[in-house]
C-alpha positions as CSV (number, residue, x, y, z in Angstrom):
1,M,0.0,0.0,0.0
2,E,1.3,3.4,-0.9
3,E,2.2,5.6,2.1
4,K,-0.2,8.5,2.7
5,V,1.5,11.9,1.9
6,I,1.1,14.2,4.9
7,R,0.3,17.8,3.9
8,W,1.6,20.5,6.3
9,G,0.7,24.1,6.8
10,L,3.0,26.6,8.5
11,L,1.0,28.7,10.9
12,G,3.6,31.4,11.3
13,A,7.0,32.3,9.9
14,G,9.1,32.9,13.0
15,A,12.9,32.9,13.0
16,I,13.1,29.2,13.8
17,L,11.3,28.3,10.6
18,K,14.5,28.5,8.5
19,R,16.2,25.8,10.6
20,W,13.1,23.7,10.9
21,M,12.5,23.7,7.1
22,K,16.0,22.2,6.6
23,G,14.8,19.2,8.5
24,A,11.4,19.0,6.9
25,R,13.0,19.0,3.5
26,Q,14.9,15.8,4.4
27,V,11.7,13.8,5.1
28,E,9.9,11.9,2.4
29,G,6.2,11.3,2.2
30,M,5.2,14.9,3.1
31,E,4.8,18.3,1.5
32,I,4.5,21.8,2.8
33,A,1.3,23.1,1.1
34,A,1.0,26.6,2.5
35,V,2.5,29.2,4.8
36,A,0.5,31.8,6.8
37,S,1.6,34.8,8.8
38,R,0.0,37.9,10.4
39,T,0.8,39.9,7.3
40,R,0.5,38.7,3.7
41,R,3.9,40.1,2.8
42,T,5.6,38.1,5.5
43,A,3.9,34.9,4.3
44,E,4.8,35.7,0.7
45,R,8.5,36.2,1.6
46,A,8.5,32.8,3.4
47,A,6.8,31.1,0.5
48,E,9.4,32.5,-1.9
49,E,12.3,31.6,0.3
50,F,11.2,28.0,1.0
51,Q,9.4,27.4,-2.4
52,I,6.0,26.8,-0.7
53,P,3.1,26.9,-3.2
54,Q,0.7,29.2,-1.3
55,A,1.1,32.2,1.0
56,V,-2.2,32.9,2.9
57,S,-3.7,34.4,6.0
58,Y,-4.1,32.4,9.2
59,E,-7.9,32.1,8.5
60,E,-7.4,31.0,4.9
61,L,-4.9,28.3,6.0
62,L,-7.2,26.9,8.7
63,G,-10.0,26.8,6.1
64,M,-8.0,24.6,3.7
65,D,-9.5,21.1,3.8
66,D,-6.4,19.4,2.4
67,I,-4.0,20.4,5.3
68,D,-3.4,17.5,7.7
69,V,-1.2,19.2,10.3
70,V,0.1,22.7,11.1
71,Y,3.4,23.7,12.6
72,I,3.4,26.7,14.9
73,P,6.8,28.5,14.9
74,V,5.9,31.9,16.6
75,P,6.8,33.5,19.9
76,H,5.5,31.6,23.0
77,P,2.6,34.0,23.9
78,A,0.9,33.3,20.6
79,H,1.1,29.5,20.8
80,K,-2.1,28.8,22.7
81,E,-4.5,30.8,20.5
82,L,-3.1,29.5,17.2
83,A,-3.1,25.9,18.5
84,L,-6.7,26.1,19.7
85,A,-7.8,27.7,16.4
86,A,-6.0,25.0,14.4
87,M,-7.5,22.1,16.4
88,R,-11.0,23.6,16.3
89,A,-10.5,23.6,12.5
90,G,-9.7,19.9,12.6
91,K,-6.0,20.2,12.1
92,A,-3.3,18.3,13.9
93,V,-0.8,20.5,15.7
94,L,3.0,20.6,16.2
95,V,3.6,23.6,18.4
96,E,7.1,24.9,19.2
97,K,8.4,24.7,22.8
98,P,7.4,25.8,25.3
99,A,3.9,24.7,24.3
100,G,2.5,27.6,26.3
101,I,3.8,30.3,28.7
102,N,2.4,28.3,31.6
103,A,0.8,25.0,32.5
104,A,-2.7,26.4,32.4
105,E,-2.4,27.3,28.7
106,F,-1.3,23.8,27.8
107,E,-4.1,22.3,29.8
108,E,-6.5,24.2,27.6
109,M,-4.7,22.9,24.6
110,I,-4.9,19.3,25.8
111,A,-8.6,19.6,26.5
112,C,-9.2,20.9,23.0
113,A,-7.2,18.1,21.5
114,K,-9.3,15.5,23.4
115,E,-12.5,17.2,22.5
116,Q,-11.6,17.5,18.8
117,Q,-9.8,14.2,18.7
118,V,-6.8,15.6,16.9
119,F,-3.1,15.2,17.3
120,L,-1.2,17.6,19.5
121,M,2.5,17.6,20.3
122,E,5.1,20.0,21.8
123,A,8.1,20.2,19.5
124,V,10.7,18.9,21.9
125,W,13.0,17.9,19.1
126,T,15.8,16.9,21.4
127,K,14.0,13.8,22.6
128,F,14.0,12.3,19.1
129,F,17.8,12.2,18.5
130,P,18.9,8.6,18.0
131,L,21.9,9.1,20.2
132,L,19.7,9.5,23.3
133,G,18.0,6.2,22.5
134,R,21.4,4.6,22.1
135,L,22.6,6.0,25.5
136,E,19.8,4.2,27.3
137,S,21.7,0.9,27.0
138,Y,24.5,2.5,29.1
139,Y,22.2,3.3,32.1
140,G,22.3,0.4,34.6
141,E,24.7,-2.4,35.7
142,S,26.0,-3.1,32.2
143,G,27.0,0.6,31.8
144,I,27.6,3.5,34.1
145,G,25.5,2.0,36.8
146,E,22.5,3.7,38.5
147,V,22.2,7.4,37.3
148,R,22.6,9.6,40.4
149,M,23.3,13.1,39.1
150,I,22.7,15.1,35.9
151,C,24.4,18.5,35.3
152,S,23.4,20.6,32.3
153,N,23.8,24.1,31.0
154,F,22.1,25.8,28.0
155,S,22.7,29.5,27.7
156,Y,24.0,32.4,25.6
157,R,24.5,36.1,25.9
158,T,22.1,38.4,23.9
159,E,23.3,41.9,23.2
160,D,20.4,43.1,21.2
161,P,18.0,44.9,23.5
162,S,15.1,44.5,21.0
163,S,15.4,40.7,21.0
164,R,12.2,38.8,21.9
165,V,14.2,36.9,24.6
166,L,14.8,40.2,26.4
167,D,11.1,41.3,26.2
168,L,8.9,40.5,29.1
169,Q,5.8,41.1,27.0
170,K,6.9,38.1,24.8
171,A,7.6,35.9,27.9
172,G,11.3,36.4,27.4
173,G,14.1,35.2,29.7
174,G,16.2,32.1,29.9
175,L,13.8,29.7,31.5
176,L,11.3,29.3,28.7
177,D,13.9,29.8,25.9
178,T,16.7,27.5,27.0
179,G,15.8,26.2,30.5
180,V,13.0,23.9,29.2
181,Y,15.7,22.0,27.4
182,N,17.4,21.2,30.7
183,L,14.1,20.1,32.3
184,H,13.1,17.9,29.3
185,F,16.6,16.4,29.2
186,A,16.5,15.3,32.8
187,Q,13.0,14.0,32.3
188,K,14.2,12.0,29.3
189,I,17.1,10.4,31.1
190,L,15.4,9.6,34.4
191,K,11.9,9.0,32.9
192,K,10.2,10.8,35.8
193,N,9.7,14.2,37.3
194,P,11.2,15.8,40.4
195,V,9.7,15.6,43.8
196,R,11.5,18.8,44.9
197,L,12.6,21.8,42.8
198,T,14.1,25.1,43.7
199,G,16.3,27.7,42.1
200,L,17.7,31.2,41.9
201,A,17.4,33.8,39.1
202,S,19.3,37.0,38.4
203,M,16.8,39.7,37.5
204,D,17.4,43.4,36.9
205,T,21.1,43.0,37.7
206,D,22.8,44.7,34.7
207,E,22.7,47.8,32.6
208,L,19.5,46.7,30.7
209,H,17.4,46.5,33.9
210,L,15.5,43.5,32.6
211,K,12.5,42.3,34.7
212,L,13.1,38.7,33.7
213,D,15.5,35.9,34.3
214,E,18.8,37.0,32.8
215,Q,20.4,33.8,34.2
216,A,19.2,31.1,36.6
217,V,20.3,28.0,38.3
218,Y,17.9,25.3,39.6
219,L,18.2,22.0,41.5
220,A,15.8,19.1,41.2
221,Q,15.6,16.1,43.4
222,Y,13.9,12.8,42.4
223,D,12.2,10.1,44.4
224,A,15.2,7.9,44.7
225,G,17.5,10.7,45.6
226,E,18.8,11.5,42.2
227,L,19.7,15.2,41.6
228,A,19.8,17.4,38.5
229,M,21.7,20.7,38.6
230,M,20.7,23.0,35.7
231,S,21.3,26.5,34.5
232,S,20.0,28.7,31.7
233,A,20.5,32.3,30.6
234,V,20.1,34.9,27.9
235,R,22.7,37.2,29.2
236,T,25.5,34.8,30.1
237,T,27.3,32.3,27.8
238,M,28.1,28.9,29.2
239,Q,29.1,25.6,27.6
240,D,25.9,23.7,26.6
241,T,27.2,20.4,27.8
242,A,25.4,17.7,29.9
243,Y,27.0,15.3,32.3
244,I,25.3,12.1,33.4
245,Y,26.9,10.6,36.5
246,G,26.3,7.0,37.5
247,T,27.6,4.7,40.2
248,K,30.1,3.1,37.9
249,G,30.9,5.8,35.4
250,H,29.7,8.9,33.6
251,I,28.6,10.2,30.2
252,V,29.5,13.6,28.7
253,V,27.1,14.9,26.0
254,P,28.3,18.1,24.2
255,V,25.5,20.3,22.8
256,F,23.0,18.1,24.6
257,W,20.0,19.9,23.2
258,K,20.9,18.5,19.7
259,P,23.0,15.6,20.7
260,T,25.1,13.7,18.1
261,R,28.2,12.8,20.2
262,A,28.9,11.4,23.6
263,H,31.9,10.3,25.6
264,V,31.2,7.3,27.9
265,V,33.5,6.4,30.8
266,I,32.9,3.1,32.7
267,G,35.6,2.3,35.2
268,D,38.9,2.6,33.4
269,Q,37.3,2.2,30.0
270,A,36.3,5.1,27.7
271,M,34.6,5.2,24.4
272,D,33.2,7.8,22.0
273,L,29.8,7.4,20.4
274,E,28.6,9.3,17.4
275,E,25.2,9.5,15.6
276,P,25.4,12.2,12.9
277,V,22.3,13.6,11.4
278,P,21.7,12.1,7.9
279,Q,21.7,14.6,5.1
280,K,19.8,13.8,1.9
281,L,20.0,17.1,0.1
282,A,23.2,18.7,-1.1
283,G,23.6,22.2,0.3
284,V,20.8,21.7,2.9
285,E,22.2,20.8,6.3
286,D,19.7,19.8,8.9
287,E,20.6,20.0,12.6
288,G,18.1,17.2,13.5
289,Y,14.6,18.6,13.1
290,Q,13.9,15.8,10.6
291,Y,13.5,13.3,13.5
292,E,10.5,15.1,15.1
293,V,8.9,15.8,11.7
294,A,9.1,12.2,10.7
295,H,7.7,11.1,14.0
296,V,4.6,13.4,13.6
297,N,4.0,12.0,10.2
298,D,4.2,8.5,11.6
299,C,1.8,9.4,14.4
300,L,-0.7,10.8,11.9
301,R,-0.6,7.7,9.7
302,R,-1.2,5.6,12.8
303,G,-4.2,7.7,13.8
304,L,-2.7,8.8,17.1
305,V,-3.7,11.9,18.9
306,E,-0.8,11.9,21.4
307,S,2.9,11.2,20.8
308,P,4.4,8.2,22.7
309,V,7.7,10.1,22.8
310,V,6.4,13.5,24.0
311,P,3.1,12.7,25.7
312,W,1.0,15.5,27.0
313,E,1.7,14.8,30.6
314,D,5.5,15.2,30.1
315,S,5.1,18.6,28.5
316,L,2.6,19.6,31.2
317,A,5.0,18.5,33.9
318,V,7.8,20.6,32.5
319,L,5.6,23.7,32.3
320,R,4.5,23.1,35.9
321,Q,8.1,23.0,36.9
322,C,8.7,26.4,35.1
323,D,5.6,27.8,36.9
324,Q,7.0,26.7,40.2
325,L,10.4,28.3,39.6
326,R,8.9,31.5,38.4
327,K,6.8,31.7,41.5
328,E,9.9,31.5,43.6
329,W,11.5,34.2,41.6
330,G,8.4,36.5,41.5
331,L,8.5,36.4,37.7
332,V,5.0,37.0,36.2
333,Y,4.3,37.6,32.5
334,P,2.0,40.4,31.6
335,Q,-0.4,38.0,29.9
336,E,-1.0,36.2,33.2
337,L,-2.3,39.4,34.8
338,Q,-5.1,39.9,32.2
């Protein structure tokens, strides 16, 4: 039987779209049918750049009967309304991370997905890298032993004061931009969520007087005593490396949020693992977005409404952790006061 071609619509043309498209173009059995944006000109520019047949408005795209799924690559505060509108129009949804600015928003989205019986997934692309699956065989007695500690950083320094990540109105700051990667990574490794979570954030501490988390550190404890030490930032650059420590060894994962290499040490033995991202098109280098895109296509062909790799409860748990940390820091987004 010939495989069903999955037709995608792009509900937005944010900055991440250029990178995501490099992955989507590597995947067979799908096509990008249309792109929409708040302004027709922005949609037309995206259509021209990515060779997409149609540039339309949000309303026009959601009215297209031949669109199976939409991808939402816009700033966090717009995720919920676009996702709800798409699901109510009968479209499956892949929404960029974080799925919402807080857990309550994603709860609304889950309720809508259940009501409409349509697929919904947060685009946690990190969880689909083959290397992470390969590393699972090294957790336990045949590898590094019982995992006891995870340390990870994901941060960078932004100098542009007009950047969305420095804008409180756009739910800026490090936690929702890079910090969610830390939380999802620990969840992926330990396959559970923390029983205790606390942290510290630097806010309004430099010349820009930002009322958001410029940098932050947080510590999670799990039910068997495992710990995760994490940091994120948009005003401080750190090495984005993760360390997984077990009772018999450890694993180092450079650039853990798009992992293709790892260094494994077990006792006095060391080895290097590598899982490069396959590239099918000359001149189009994908960082690894193709994995999540292919997974969504597979879920739709199987008639699923929820991903087995990024289930709703996992995404909801990470957003609840973000909510808890922000409550400690006194960080409230303007949208939450309305």
